[in-house]
Steps between C-alpha positions, in 0.01 A plus 500: 500500500189705429316343795790590731492861385123519545536363852772757578275779370224391733731477802703820461238711334710660227477440127730232363314365196372738238136455399516276191279238349568135590614432144759777521633359826535158338672636188745716694577213739567259213721754323692566825563130561604454137749785533642349821533155344652625175736734680600219734562276200727762345686540830547124534620465141744787543672308777432152364615550141792733563641293787523178297862393459570495127793265553259254660273536196791425267577190704139385476506558124794262478430235764139552607193292426298583187254697716779694672663576165171639367448714810859627501487589130178695548637693798830581329318633193287723722787634714730558202454878519544556872428873520198485266345226713574690821345825377191321361424320826561810712282717277215248517536470878516877550191554282300257713623628836440864407154433359383303803461799742311694234245219457468453875448872547188473283349281772655626826661812639862588429638379835337159478595469131866543595474260796326231296736548205817472710372195687393308192807596299736391780336162562354399165708718269850447640559239771288207380575530124875533552505210744310288248708598195833435675395171659571140393283542188679815383602362162161341435306820584736723301484270199119483500466879521761580235241527216304760698821693573583509129156646426561768764837580345329560165224715654733718707781502244457870401553601864742236624739487205638857529551457875669163448737652243592775747577235761716315249687820422568604859543159667605279212342184364416226744755217502311185411713237673737594777852372441654330800868523584693181573496574872124558483450163332709323765307670780167418335589131474624489860186672631279272292667201663497647852129586484414146401731360769341724763157369405630143469391490137796353317283403205398862461859609431627184336857606586736357758813663643727329248297635210506849650880484522529384138278783377699754701829354378388507137392865528837590655698337218474812288657718770774259611826484310752222450749676730262462796455125451824371347766284667814716535822385336674415828236233566503355148669165434668505158745273325767560235505314172868431576414310816618140504200288587663257738325312778551773760370774268194295407425430863534868590276611213227251580504579872411859420150374425442720194330376184664768282848652522639790293820412313757774430798503265845462649547722802258774390178460702341781302518299177223243538496233232174339600311312767591143593211267589633291788301194397723472191804445719384143561644403160820697537843337480734571787833682483408701191459873477142611489539650154622162371221290650264562209221636720281757326435809708168679502496845343539781748230757563645840591282751683552844647464563874232759424282257302150468655422152630193481279718540191734232637206261513445555127865412433475180704180405319697483176656181641867568414607466861368521854809688618597852394834675551468854632755733341557866564698625205764234433511380860305207641329600825290191572247252370126455527299183446144405424472382861590850623224638280242255635600584856419864431159401363398278792681726753663201664814290471489184292696224671639231273611157617848614603363797694258270680772249590734773625228661712395163640856401583567834665180469704584150614855601594365785711279252686791261555327223309772447241860402519755488228577144410845424365592192307714263705862473390550239234129479424422451133180560312284202417392631158655625178361813340447531128656847504707696753221759539274230637749439783499857625259429782731255670619763752351816639 
């Protein structure tokens, strides 16, 4: 730099460098470069330390490698007082940047001192340090320089502390970890997956579409209520305890395809006695009323239509029943099952065997590949069933 200035003095003929001894030139040059480097370091740390996501640090403290945990813990301890750290770094940077033109002016004229100061501060005091401190090694650099930052905080504490307290008073304390709303979490997960998919890096995300749907469905459980997901009463198959369990009734009940059926007392559908497990009807004796068949009913779970689906999951986890009766006041308005709950979680319908067979038969009929086959007149079966229920598939 000094040689360039000497050359310019010889070419243009006006004084640029002041007459100093070589040792003074060397000292002032070293001090100027030190100020640029230290000021640049403060500028880089201001951006690098204060832009670190504290939520990411908390995640590394929990799931990171031992090295990442150590680095995250050191950074979090340093950035604990946000405003004090900010004021300390800015004061140190300002002291260096303001001192630099004064030192340069001891060697060169005012105009060249300003030009040199602005040039060096822009390149070596702002752009390069900030690019370095916010790059891929941001956490590593910030962690290694945390001890020096703590020393600076102690040195500048008398000046920085009052200013930091004023900032706390007027702008409030810095929130350590930003709380995300449910919608923010869902969007974050979706974006995380889409970025990896765009770059064809499935291993980077570790999540497939089905997992994304399950996470979204689980988050939504708290907002959804039973009323939104229940089966309304007009679509519910129920049976009275006074019903005579003859062959026709058994056949009708089994053909419904349900594994659980609510049982009501007499003619009052709002008075549910319990839930009948259809598999127990295999041992039932025909032509007896249901209440006289000796079949034990499962206890009924009653829920309100306004109950959140997440709370319903807790009730089902108790294991009393996988079917709940939805009552509004004293009136039954529908039912909801564990299957309905799972469908809300995976955001898709769960088809059981009967659903699959019905869909397949309907599809084949639409294509004209199936015809109803009737038993010829006088045709008799070639087998004897152990129980009438086992003969229910003889006709469609």
